[in-house]
MARFI-316755 format. One record per residue: residue in one letter; x, y, z of N, C-alpha, C in turn; chain. Coordinates in nm, 2 decimals. Each point is the difference from the previous one (the first is absolute). Last residue first. Example, Ala and Ser with C-alpha at 12.3 -4.5 7.8 and 13.67 -1.06 7.14 Angstrom:
REM MARFI-316755
   resn     n.xx     n.yy     n.zz    ca.xx    ca.yy    ca.zz     c.xx     c.yy     c.zz   chain
      s     1.28    -0.22     0.71     0.09     0.11     0.00    -0.08     0.11     0.08       A
      a     0.03    -0.57    -0.01    -0.09     0.12     0.00     0.09     0.12     0.00       A
END
This chain:
REM MARFI-316755
   resn     n.xx     n.yy     n.zz    ca.xx    ca.yy    ca.zz     c.xx     c.yy     c.zz   chain
      k    -4.54    12.08     2.55    -0.09     0.08    -0.03    -0.06     0.08     0.12       A
      l     0.35    -0.34     0.00     0.03     0.12    -0.06    -0.09     0.13    -0.03       A
      k    -0.08    -0.47     0.05     0.03     0.03     0.17     0.08     0.17    -0.02       A
      d    -0.16    -0.26    -0.39    -0.09     0.03     0.09     0.02     0.04     0.16       A
      y     0.32    -0.15    -0.30    -0.11     0.13    -0.06    -0.07     0.04     0.05       A
      f     0.23    -0.39     0.15     0.09     0.11     0.00    -0.04     0.14    -0.07       A
      t    -0.23    -0.42    -0.08    -0.05     0.02     0.14     0.14     0.14     0.07       A
      y    -0.02    -0.16    -0.47    -0.11     0.10     0.03    -0.01    -0.03     0.13       A
      l     0.39    -0.20    -0.09     0.01     0.10    -0.04    -0.13     0.09     0.02       A
      k    -0.01    -0.48     0.06     0.10     0.11     0.08    -0.01     0.13     0.00       A
      q    -0.20    -0.28    -0.31    -0.06     0.04     0.05     0.07     0.01     0.14       A
      v     0.28    -0.11    -0.30    -0.08     0.12    -0.06    -0.12     0.04     0.13       A
      g     0.27    -0.36     0.03     0.09     0.11     0.03    -0.08     0.11    -0.04       A
      n    -0.16    -0.43    -0.06    -0.02     0.08     0.13     0.08     0.10     0.02       A
      e     0.01    -0.18    -0.45    -0.14     0.04     0.04    -0.01     0.04     0.15       A
      l     0.40    -0.16    -0.16    -0.05     0.13    -0.09    -0.14     0.02     0.06       A
      h     0.17    -0.42     0.12     0.12     0.10     0.10    -0.04     0.19    -0.09       A
      y    -0.23    -0.40    -0.20    -0.07     0.02     0.16     0.06     0.10     0.11       A
      y     0.17    -0.12    -0.46    -0.12     0.10    -0.03    -0.07     0.01     0.14       A
      h     0.38    -0.32     0.00     0.04     0.16    -0.04    -0.11     0.14    -0.01       A
      v    -0.06    -0.52     0.04     0.07     0.07     0.12     0.02     0.19    -0.01       A
      i    -0.17    -0.25    -0.38    -0.09     0.00     0.10     0.03     0.03     0.13       A
      y     0.31    -0.05    -0.36    -0.10     0.10    -0.02    -0.08     0.02     0.08       A
      p     0.25    -0.39     0.04     0.09     0.11     0.07    -0.09     0.14    -0.07       A
      i    -0.21    -0.43    -0.10     0.05     0.01     0.13     0.05     0.16     0.06       A
      l    -0.02    -0.17    -0.47    -0.12     0.09     0.05     0.02     0.03     0.14       A
      l     0.33    -0.24    -0.24    -0.01     0.16    -0.01    -0.11     0.03     0.05       A
      c     0.06    -0.44     0.03     0.15     0.08     0.05     0.01     0.15     0.01       A
      m    -0.39    -0.23    -0.20     0.00    -0.03     0.16     0.11     0.08     0.06       A
      l     0.03    -0.08    -0.48    -0.08     0.09     0.02    -0.01     0.01     0.16       A
      l     0.25    -0.36    -0.12     0.07     0.12    -0.04    -0.07     0.13     0.00       A
      v    -0.21    -0.41     0.06     0.11    -0.01     0.08     0.07     0.14    -0.01       A
      f    -0.29    -0.11    -0.34    -0.04     0.04     0.12     0.02    -0.02     0.11       A
      l     0.19    -0.12    -0.43    -0.01     0.13     0.04    -0.08     0.02     0.10       A
      l     0.16    -0.43     0.00     0.05     0.08     0.02     0.03     0.17    -0.02       A
      a    -0.37    -0.36    -0.13     0.03     0.05     0.14     0.14     0.07     0.05       A
      v    -0.09    -0.09    -0.45    -0.10     0.13     0.02     0.01     0.00     0.18       A
      g     0.32    -0.30    -0.22    -0.01     0.17    -0.04    -0.06     0.09     0.04       A
      l    -0.15    -0.50     0.05     0.12     0.07     0.07     0.04     0.13     0.00       A
      s    -0.45    -0.22    -0.14     0.10     0.03    -0.04     0.11     0.06     0.12       A
      q    -0.57    -0.07    -0.06     0.12    -0.11     0.09     0.14     0.00    -0.06       A
      f    -0.44     0.25    -0.18     0.12    -0.10    -0.10     0.12    -0.09     0.12       A
      a    -0.37     0.26     0.17    -0.07    -0.04    -0.13     0.11    -0.09    -0.07       A
      v     0.10     0.18     0.42    -0.16    -0.10     0.00    -0.03    -0.01    -0.13       A
      f     0.31     0.31     0.03     0.08    -0.09     0.05    -0.14    -0.15     0.02       A
      g    -0.09     0.45    -0.18     0.08    -0.07    -0.06     0.07    -0.16     0.04       A
      m    -0.23     0.29     0.31    -0.14    -0.04    -0.07     0.07    -0.06    -0.14       A
      i     0.29     0.24     0.30    -0.03    -0.12     0.04    -0.12    -0.07    -0.06       A
      t     0.15     0.36    -0.20     0.13    -0.08     0.03    -0.04    -0.12     0.09       A
      i    -0.30     0.41    -0.03     0.04    -0.13    -0.13     0.11    -0.07     0.00       A
      i    -0.02     0.24     0.41    -0.09    -0.06    -0.02     0.00    -0.06    -0.14       A
      t     0.30     0.28     0.07     0.03    -0.12     0.09    -0.13    -0.11    -0.04       A
      c     0.02     0.42    -0.20     0.09    -0.09    -0.04     0.01    -0.14     0.03       A
      i    -0.24     0.36     0.22    -0.08    -0.06    -0.11     0.10    -0.09    -0.09       A
      a     0.20     0.20     0.34    -0.09    -0.07     0.08    -0.10    -0.06    -0.07       A
      f     0.33     0.33    -0.14     0.10    -0.14     0.01    -0.14    -0.06     0.07       A
      l    -0.16     0.40    -0.10     0.04    -0.08    -0.15     0.09    -0.14     0.07       A
      m    -0.14     0.28     0.33    -0.12    -0.05    -0.04     0.06    -0.06    -0.16       A
      m     0.32     0.24     0.26    -0.04    -0.11     0.12    -0.09    -0.07    -0.09       A
      v     0.10     0.41    -0.22     0.13    -0.12     0.00    -0.03    -0.16     0.03       A
      l    -0.24     0.41     0.10    -0.04    -0.05    -0.13     0.09    -0.13    -0.04       A
      l     0.07     0.24     0.42    -0.15    -0.07    -0.02    -0.05    -0.08    -0.13       A
      h     0.39     0.26     0.05     0.01    -0.09     0.07    -0.12    -0.11     0.03       A
      v    -0.03     0.46    -0.18     0.06    -0.08    -0.09     0.03    -0.15     0.06       A
      i    -0.21     0.28     0.27    -0.08    -0.02    -0.11     0.08    -0.08    -0.12       A
      r     0.25     0.20     0.39    -0.07    -0.12     0.05    -0.11    -0.06    -0.13       A
      e     0.25     0.36    -0.05     0.10    -0.08     0.01    -0.06    -0.14     0.02       A
      h    -0.21     0.44     0.00     0.02    -0.04    -0.12     0.07    -0.15     0.00       A
      q    -0.07     0.21     0.40    -0.15    -0.05    -0.06     0.04    -0.05    -0.12       A
      f     0.35     0.22     0.20     0.01    -0.16     0.05    -0.14    -0.06    -0.04       A
      f     0.06     0.48    -0.14     0.17    -0.09    -0.02    -0.06    -0.16     0.05       A
      n    -0.32     0.31     0.17     0.03    -0.03    -0.14     0.07    -0.10    -0.06       A
      i     0.04     0.15     0.44    -0.10    -0.11    -0.01    -0.02     0.00    -0.12       A
      k     0.36     0.28     0.09     0.00    -0.12     0.01    -0.08    -0.09    -0.03       A
      v    -0.12     0.45    -0.01     0.09    -0.03    -0.15     0.04    -0.18     0.03       A
      l    -0.23     0.22     0.38    -0.09    -0.04    -0.11     0.08    -0.04    -0.13       A
      l     0.23     0.11     0.37    -0.07    -0.10     0.05    -0.08    -0.05    -0.15       A
      e     0.19     0.44     0.02     0.13    -0.10    -0.01    -0.05    -0.14     0.03       A
      e    -0.32     0.36     0.10     0.02     0.01    -0.15     0.13    -0.13    -0.02       A
      k    -0.11     0.06     0.44    -0.10    -0.05    -0.07     0.01     0.03    -0.16       A
      l     0.37     0.16     0.31    -0.02    -0.13     0.01    -0.14    -0.07    -0.05       A
      k     0.01     0.45    -0.02     0.12    -0.07    -0.10     0.02    -0.14     0.04       A
      i    -0.30     0.22     0.26    -0.05     0.00    -0.12     0.12    -0.03    -0.15       A
      k     0.06    -0.01     0.52    -0.10    -0.07    -0.06     0.00     0.01    -0.16       A
      e     0.27     0.29     0.20     0.11    -0.10     0.00    -0.15    -0.14    -0.09       A
      d    -0.15     0.42     0.19     0.05     0.03    -0.17     0.09    -0.15    -0.02       A
      d    -0.23     0.07     0.43    -0.13    -0.01    -0.13     0.11    -0.03    -0.15       A
      p     0.25    -0.21     0.42    -0.02     0.16    -0.02    -0.13    -0.04    -0.15       A
      v     0.12    -0.41     0.33     0.05     0.05    -0.10    -0.08     0.14    -0.02       A
      p     0.16    -0.43     0.42    -0.09     0.12    -0.08     0.04     0.13    -0.11       A
      k     0.19    -0.53     0.04     0.01     0.11     0.10    -0.11     0.09    -0.01       A
      s     0.00    -0.39    -0.25     0.01    -0.02     0.15     0.05     0.10     0.08       A
      i    -0.05    -0.03    -0.51    -0.10     0.02     0.08    -0.03     0.01     0.15       A
      a     0.42    -0.07    -0.29    -0.04     0.11    -0.01    -0.15     0.03     0.08       A
      q     0.17    -0.40    -0.02     0.13     0.03     0.06    -0.07     0.20     0.02       A
      e    -0.18    -0.34    -0.29    -0.08    -0.04     0.18     0.09     0.12     0.04       A
      m     0.09     0.00    -0.42    -0.16     0.10     0.08    -0.02    -0.06     0.09       A
      y     0.41    -0.18    -0.18     0.01     0.12     0.02    -0.18     0.09     0.03       A
      e     0.01    -0.48    -0.02     0.08     0.03     0.10     0.03     0.18     0.01       A
      i    -0.20    -0.19    -0.40    -0.09    -0.01     0.09     0.08     0.02     0.16       A
      f     0.26    -0.02    -0.41    -0.12     0.13     0.03    -0.11     0.00     0.12       A
      a     0.33    -0.31    -0.11     0.09     0.08     0.03    -0.12     0.13     0.02       A
      k    -0.20    -0.39    -0.21     0.05    -0.01     0.17     0.05     0.07     0.04       A
      l    -0.07     0.03    -0.44    -0.13     0.00     0.06     0.04     0.01     0.17       A
      q     0.32    -0.12    -0.28    -0.01     0.15    -0.03    -0.11     0.04     0.09       A
      k     0.12    -0.45    -0.04     0.10     0.08     0.08     0.01     0.13    -0.02       A
      w    -0.30    -0.28    -0.26    -0.04    -0.03     0.16     0.11     0.14     0.06       A
      m     0.07    -0.06    -0.45    -0.10     0.12     0.03    -0.05    -0.02     0.12       A
END
């Protein structure tokens, strides 16, 4: 998903870097709005998954404090191994969508 967003950002940077006629601006804005909606949906899904993993990680920490079990500690490590990439991925999605907002503002 990040590669698609990055490619679209590069496409928009090239399209906006030169003077754009009004009819072309309308087409670019429509395409941009469709992509923004698509990436916003993706961002929300990843936010929910990331929050679920974060909550599970916190519960696992509390379980480890309560039971001091090796299995719970391993579950915590596994969840952290999944949570960190989700945070990085969500960070890229969030910043990419914010960049798309700036493109839309430039096309106004």
